[in-house]
N, C-alpha and C positions, 0 to 999 in steps of 0.2 A: 522814050520812057513811057509816054502815054499809050504806047501799043502793049506793052508788056503788062501795064495796069489794067486795061481792057480785057486782056487774057486772064487774068488773074480772078477778076470779077466774075466773069462767064464761068471759070472754073468752079466758082464757090456756088454759083447758083445751080449748076447742073448736078452738083454731088447727091444733094439730098433725095432728087428724081432718082437719081440710077440706083442709091441704096434701098429706097422704096420698091421700086420695081423688081430688085434681086429679091428680096425678102418676100415680097407678094408671090413670086415664081416660085419660091421654095416650099412656100404653105400650100401653095396649089398642088406641087407634085406631093407631099405627105398626105394632101387628102385623097388625091387620086390612087395612092397605094394602099392605106389604111382605113379611108372611109372617115366618117365624124369619130373622134375620140369622145368616149361617155366621161362623166364626171365622176371621179373616184369618191365615194364617203367612206371615212375608215370608224367603225362601229368598235367600242372597248369590248371586252369580253365580260359576260357578267360573271363569270366563275374564275377568276384569274388565278393560276397556279401558283402557290406558295413559292416564295424564295429556297433555295436548296439550303438544309442548313450547313452554317460554317463550323467547320472544325474547331474543336475546342484546342485553346493553344496551351499547349505543352509549357508549364513554369520551369524555367532554369533553376537547379540546385543553386542554394546560395552557400555561400563559402564557410566552412567551419569559422565559429568564433575563435579567435586565438585567447582561450582561457588558460592561466596558468595554471600548471601542474599541480594539484593540492600534495604538500609535503606526505611522505610515508611515515606513519607513526613508528614503524620499525618492530612493532611488536607481534610474535607471532601467537597463533590463537592459544586460548588458555590448554587445550588439549594436548599441542604441540608441546607447550611448556611442560605438561606434567610427564610427559613420555620423555622430555628431554632431562628430568629429574630436578625441577623447579618447582620448589614446595610452596610457593606463592611468596607475599610480600615485596616491599620495594615499590618499583616501577612496573612491575609485570601486569599489574590489575587482578591477581590472583589473591586469594585470603591469604592472612600470614601464617595460619596455623593449618592450612589444609594438609590433610595425612595422604601421603602416597605411599609410605613403605609400609610394610606388615607392621613394624615396631611402634610407628604412627598410629595405626588403626587400633592396635591393642591397647595404646594408651588412652586412646578416644573413648573405648568402649569401658575402659575401667573408669574413666571421670563419669559416665554417664550412670553405670552401677552405683557409684560412690553417692552421685548427687540424689538418686531416688532412692536411697537406702535409708535419707533421713526422714523420707515422707513415708517409709513404711512399704515401699514398692519393691519388689525383687524385679529387677531389670534384667538380671543374668540371667533369666528364662527366655527372654527376648533376643531373637537373632537378629544381629544388625548386618545391613548389607551397605557397602559402598558402591558409589559411582565408577563403573569400570569400563563402560562401552563408548565414550567420549561424546554422549549425549547430555545435553544439559537439560535437567527435569525442569516441567514447568513449575512444580512447587519446590519449597525447599527439603522437604521430607514425604515420603508416600508411605502408606501402610498398604503392602500387598495382599492378595487374594489368600496368600498362603500364610499371613499371618506375620511375618517377617517385614522388617520396617527398615525402607530403604533411605538412606541421608545423600543427598544430592550435592553436588559442587555448591549452589547457592546456600545451601545449608552452613556453610562455613564463613561466609560473610557477615554471620549474625555474632555478637559478644558471646561469652560463656553462658550468661544467664538468658539471654535470649535463645539460645541453642537448646537449653533445657525446658524453656517454655514450648518450643516447636516441638520438641520430641513428647513432650507432653500431650500435646495435640492431638499427636498419631496413636498415643495410648488410651486418648479417650474414643476415639475411633474404633479401636481394637474393642473395647469394653463395652461399647454403647450402641455402634452402629445397626441401623436397620438395613439388611443385607438387600441390595437391589442391583441388577445389570440393566435394566430397560433402557432404551433411548430412542430419540426420534433425529433423522437429518433434515436438515432444510436450511432457509435463510432467517437467521434470528438476530436480532440487534438491542443491544441497549445504551443508553447515554450516559458515559459516566461524567458527573460534575466535575468542575473546575478545581474544586477543592482537594480532589484526589490526584490532581497532576504531579505533585510533588513526589508523592508516593509512586507513581508510576516512572516516574524519570529514573529513581533509583532501582527499581526492577530493572528497567529496560537497560541500563547501564551493566547490572549484573548479568542480565541474560546475552547482552553484546560480548561480555568477556571482562567487565571490569572496567574499562576505560573507554569513552567512545571518543574519537578524534573532533576538535571544534568544527571542522568544515562538513561533517557529517551528523552533527548533533540535532539540528532543527528538522533534516528530512528523516532522519532515525527515528524521532519521536513520534514525528505524523503518522509513520509507518506501524509503528509499535501501537499506538493508540486505536488506529483503525483494526488492528488484530485483535486488542481487547475488548471492542466495541462489536464485533463480528463474531457471531455465533454459527457454526455448522453443524455440531452434534449437540443435542439439548437432553440431559439426562434426566432419568424420572423425578418427579418432586422429592420422593424420599431422599435422593442422593444428597439435593441441595439442603434439606431439613437436617440430616446428618452433618452439613457444614456447618449450618447454622447453630446448632447445638454444641458442637465443638468449639467454635469461634466465641460463643456467650461465655462458654465455660473459660477459655483462656484468657479473656479478656478481664473476668469477675475473680480470677483465683487470686487472692491476696497471698498465699505462701508462694507463688513464683512471679515475683515483680518482673516489667521487662521496661525496655527503655522506649522512650517518647517516639522515637521512629520506628521500631517495632510495632509499638501500641498502634500507631496510624496506619501501618499496614495490615494489621489484623481487623482496624475498623473498616478499611476499604473492603478487604476480602470478605467481612459480614455482610457489607450492603451489596456487594456484588451477588453474593450466595442468595440473598434475599430477591434481589430483581429476577434473578434466573429460577428461584422457586417460583416466582408469580408468572412467569412466560411458560415453565413446565407444566403448572397447573392449569393453564389456559390449553395448551397444545394437547395435552394428555386426555382431555376431557371430551375431545374431537372422535 
């Protein structure tokens, strides 16, 4: 037992010496082969290259929201209704007394002639043209360059008394207008006061075709307001002065009383004509 213990102690004492001698031999061999290894110092680059740009991630398309399909109003356009023989009234959104047949148009002309005869005006000499092209006029009626008066679809949304007043407005143009055809194109704008919004909503409904589905009403009016406030073609100031004169005569004509609703429309058109007159006067002085 003592013998084995002696051998173990001897082995432990000799092991470090053997290891050191082996390591020393290896270092001596490397020095003999390569010489002295120099110390390496790492110096940072004074102008480091920027990191390459990272590709922009492509966003994944969002899923379509599951909106409910708006109800179909089920009403064809006003021109389709006229072509199908619907003369208006009821839920169609068209005027109830819209003349579509030759007999109805002749009756309308007879009523116009009779109404103006009371004021000593011979309206039989005035040629009346009816809408016949499927287009809604911007006005209710128009004096054409030929001297004819065109009554548009929107004319027939008026009551009979308001129709007479509207027709007389065109007669005033025929008898008093200063002729002008000059215009300027560009981007012009007016700001319509909110007090006229109720009038614009009525006009919007009529130009839309008589009835706007509730789910379209807000967006449709916003678009209509933008159109009314944006002007691409500005006429000569004389053109707007003609309109100012005609609307002032219409509003002050006690012989032809009009409804409160139509009066507010004429007041809006008078205000609009005055605003455009200001813009035109400034533009045509350039």
